[in-house]
C-alpha positions in Angstrom: 12.8 6.8 1.7 15.0 3.9 0.5 14.2 0.2 0.4 15.5 -1.9 3.3 18.5 -3.2 1.5 20.0 0.3 1.1 19.7 1.4 4.7 22.1 1.3 7.6 21.7 -1.6 10.0 19.0 -1.2 12.6 19.9 -0.1 16.1 17.6 -0.9 19.0 19.1 1.6 21.5 18.1 5.3 21.5 17.6 8.3 23.7 14.6 8.3 26.1 11.7 10.3 24.6 11.2 13.6 26.3 8.0 14.2 28.1 8.4 17.9 27.6 8.2 17.5 23.8 4.7 16.1 24.3 3.4 19.5 25.4 4.6 21.2 22.2 2.1 19.3 20.0 -1.6 19.8 20.2 -3.5 16.5 20.7 -7.1 15.3 20.8 -8.5 12.5 22.9 -7.1 9.0 22.5 -8.4 7.0 19.6 -9.4 3.4 19.3 -10.1 1.0 16.5 -13.8 1.6 16.8 -13.7 5.4 17.1 -14.0 7.6 14.0 -10.6 8.7 12.7 -9.8 12.2 14.1 -8.4 14.8 11.7 -4.6 14.9 11.2 -4.7 18.3 12.9 -5.0 16.5 16.2 -1.2 15.9 15.9 -0.5 19.6 16.0 1.3 21.6 13.3 4.8 22.6 12.3 6.2 25.1 9.8 8.5 23.8 7.1 11.0 26.5 6.2 9.2 29.0 8.5 6.4 29.5 6.1 4.7 26.2 5.1 2.4 25.3 8.0 1.3 21.7 7.9 -0.4 19.2 10.2 2.2 17.1 11.8 0.9 13.8 10.4 1.6 13.5 6.6 1.3 10.8 4.0 4.0 8.9 2.2 2.9 8.1 -1.3 5.4 5.3 -2.0 2.9 2.4 -1.4 0.3 3.6 -3.9 2.5 2.1 -6.7 2.7 -1.5 -7.8 4.4 -4.4 -5.9 8.1 -3.7 -5.3 7.4 0.1 -5.7 7.3 -0.8 -9.5 4.7 0.0 -12.0 1.0 1.0 -11.6 -1.0 0.0 -8.5 -3.0 -3.2 -8.6 -6.1 -1.1 -7.8 -5.8 2.4 -9.3 -9.2 3.4 -8.1 -8.3 2.6 -4.5 -5.0 4.5 -4.8 -6.8 7.6 -5.9 -9.4 7.2 -3.1 -6.5 7.0 -0.6 -5.1 10.3 -1.9 -8.5 12.0 -1.7 -9.3 10.6 1.7 -6.1 12.1 3.0 -7.4 15.6 2.3 -10.8 14.7 4.0 -8.9 13.7 7.1 -6.9 16.9 7.2 -3.6 15.5 5.9 -2.0 18.4 4.0 1.6 17.1 3.5 2.1 14.4 0.9 5.6 13.1 0.3 6.6 11.3 -2.9 9.6 10.8 -5.3 10.2 10.4 -9.0 11.7 6.9 -8.2 8.4 5.6 -6.9 7.0 3.6 -9.8 9.1 5.2 -11.2 7.0 8.3 -12.0 3.8 6.5 -11.1 3.3 8.1 -7.6 3.7 11.6 -8.9 1.2 11.0 -11.8 -1.4 9.5 -9.5 -1.2 12.5 -7.1 -1.8 14.9 -10.0 -4.6 12.7 -11.5 -6.4 12.4 -8.1 -5.8 15.9 -6.6 -5.1 18.5 -9.2 -6.1 21.3 -9.1 -4.7 21.3 -5.6 -6.5 22.9 -2.7 -4.9 25.8 -0.9 -2.5 24.7 1.8 -1.6 21.3 0.4 2.2 20.8 0.4 3.5 18.2 -2.0 7.1 17.2 -1.4 9.1 15.1 -3.9 12.6 13.9 -4.3 15.2 13.3 -7.0 18.6 11.5 -7.1 17.6 7.9 -7.5 16.9 6.1 -10.8 15.3 2.7 -11.4 16.7 0.8 -14.4 14.6 -2.1 -13.2 12.5 -3.1 -10.3 15.3 -4.4 -8.1 17.6 -1.5 -8.7 17.8 1.9 -6.9 20.8 3.7 -8.4 22.1 7.0 -7.1 22.6 9.8 -9.5 23.4 13.1 -8.0 24.9 14.8 -11.0 23.7 18.3 -11.6 22.4 17.5 -15.1 20.3 14.6 -13.7 18.9 16.6 -10.8 17.9 19.4 -13.1 16.1 17.1 -15.5 14.5 15.2 -12.6 13.1 18.3 -11.0 11.7 19.7 -14.3 10.1 16.4 -15.1 8.6 16.2 -11.6 7.2 19.7 -12.1 5.5 18.5 -15.3 4.1 15.3 -13.8 2.8 17.0 -10.7 1.4 19.9 -12.8 3.2 22.5 -10.7 5.0 25.7 -11.4 7.1 25.4 -8.3 7.7 22.4 -5.9 7.3 23.5 -2.3 9.8 21.0 -1.0 12.4 19.3 -3.2 14.7 16.8 -1.5 17.9 15.2 -2.6 16.9 11.5 -2.2 20.4 10.2 -1.4 24.0 11.2 -1.7 25.7 10.0 -4.8 29.1 8.7 -3.7 30.6 9.7 -7.1 29.4 13.3 -6.8 30.3 15.7 -4.0 27.1 16.6 -2.2 28.0 20.3 -2.6 27.7 19.9 -6.4 24.3 18.1 -6.1 22.9 20.7 -3.7 24.4 23.5 -5.6 22.2 22.6 -8.6 19.2 22.6 -6.3 20.1 26.1 -5.2 20.2 27.2 -8.8 16.8 25.7 -9.4 15.6 27.4 -6.3 16.8 30.8 -7.6 15.0 30.1 -10.8 11.7 29.7 -8.9 11.3 26.0 -9.6 11.9 25.0 -6.0 10.6 26.8 -2.9 12.6 24.9 -0.2 15.3 22.3 -0.2 15.4 19.1 1.9 17.8 16.2 2.2 17.2 12.5 2.7 19.4 9.6 4.1 21.9 12.0 5.5 24.2 11.5 8.5 24.8 14.4 10.9 28.2 15.4 9.4 26.7 15.3 5.9 23.9 17.5 7.1 26.3 20.1 8.5 28.1 20.1 5.1 24.8 20.6 3.3 23.9 23.6 5.5 27.1 25.3 4.3 25.6 25.1 0.8 22.0 25.9 1.2 19.2 26.4 3.8 18.1 22.8 4.6 14.5 22.9 5.9 13.9 19.1 6.2 15.7 15.8 6.7 14.1 12.5 5.7 15.8 9.5 7.4 14.8 6.1 8.5 13.6 6.3 12.1 11.1 4.4 14.2 10.7 2.8 17.6 12.9 -0.1 16.7 15.5 1.8 14.6 16.9 5.0 16.2 20.2 5.2 14.4 19.3 8.8 13.3 18.6 10.0 16.8 21.5 12.4 16.6 20.2 13.9 13.4 16.7 14.2 14.9 18.0 16.0 18.0 19.9 18.4 15.8 16.8 19.1 13.7 14.8 19.7 16.9 17.3 22.3 18.1 17.5 24.0 14.7 13.8 24.0 13.8 14.4 21.6 10.8 11.5 19.3 10.0 12.4 15.6 10.5 10.5 13.3 8.3 10.9 9.7 9.4 10.6 7.0 6.7 9.6 3.5 7.6 7.8 5.0 10.6 5.9 1.8 11.4 9.0 -0.4 11.8 7.5 -3.1 9.5 5.1 -4.2 12.2 6.5 -2.3 15.2 6.2 -5.0 17.9 7.6 -7.7 15.6 10.8 -5.6 15.4 11.1 -5.5 19.2 12.1 -8.1 21.7 11.8 -8.9 25.3 10.9 -6.0 27.7 10.7 -3.5 24.9 8.1 -5.6 23.1 6.1 -6.2 26.3 6.0 -2.4 27.1 4.9 -1.6 23.6 2.1 -4.2 23.7 1.0 -2.9 27.1 0.7 0.7 25.8 -1.3 -0.4 22.8 -3.7 -2.4 25.1 -4.1 0.6 27.4 -5.2 2.8 24.5 -7.2 0.2 22.7 -4.9 0.9 19.8 -3.0 -1.1 17.2 0.8 -1.4 17.5 1.0 0.7 14.3 -0.9 3.5 15.9 1.3 3.5 19.0 4.4 3.6 16.7 3.0 6.8 15.2 2.0 8.3 18.5 5.5 7.6 19.9 7.1 9.4 16.9 4.8 12.4 17.4 5.8 12.6 21.1 9.5 12.1 20.4 10.0 15.6 19.0 8.0 18.7 17.9 10.1 18.6 14.7 8.7 15.2 13.8 6.5 14.8 10.7 5.6 11.2 10.3 4.5 10.0 6.8 3.0 6.5 7.2 2.0 5.2 3.8 -0.6 2.7 2.6 -2.6 1.7 -0.4 -5.7 1.1 1.6 -8.3 3.7 2.7 -9.1 1.6 5.9 -5.5 1.5 6.8 -5.1 5.2 6.2 -7.9 6.0 8.5 -6.3 3.8 11.2 -3.0 5.6 10.8 -4.6 9.1 11.0 -6.5 8.0 14.2 -3.1 7.8 15.9 -3.0 11.6 15.8 -5.4 11.5 18.7 -3.4 9.2 20.9 -1.8 11.0 23.8 1.0 8.9 25.5 1.7 9.7 29.2 5.2 10.5 30.5 5.2 7.0 32.1 4.3 5.3 28.9 7.0 7.3 27.0 9.6 6.3 29.6 8.5 2.6 29.3 8.9 2.8 25.5 12.3 4.5 25.8 
């Protein structure tokens, strides 16, 4: 994901969620604040690249770093506990990037979870550098991406990264050159699958002419549906769609008028928080959806995972749009 200042402007309009998509994901009973958090498996599963089966509720490891996604976390013990609790709750997809910290998130994941259990998929990204806390600079040169990938391998203590994603397109480097280097790393056995992030539909189509793209990670949530066309394309093509900022920075706070009222009514009906409904809405939106809500708190993590058990009705989905 990218910080807010690097994203396209939010759009409030989007396609109506399909009730048919709801039947494609396995769900458990609705969850509430007081109920124990159900396993992430309640969200159902999907296969990344056709061979990596993961539960359809993952974890974004950006927030386990320090303030501003810079430096070490204020509570390193809690950060490690969050990572371990993910596994206990059935989360088997963790998304990170070398820019988070920078390097801090990847190191924490290895420190907390290595040796990794069978079935855990760790995805990371390269293509952004952090000269200082306020800067996120794009570097898609082949030399940088090769070095970034190899350094991520070392920090994560892996021989091969299951999913390596181009974090963002460098406007000074043709995306074909950037992805071409990832293909070379893939042929060398250092990358299993290639994904992209912050791509428009036309850019995704160009990328697919260079490599097999198995995932797209774009900003998408109930209040920002600018990537709806990309999501729909991913759904048709069996490409995993990984929405970043899935909680819309407070969900209802990002909505107004009738949309906000509908959202609050759904949350009340399920005895759920607006964050939980935001996740449940994403899961119902498409079987290709793989939300990765992030947090630095074990309690908040458990609340997020509980959303896997919330089943929205067709009427509720229609009300949310």
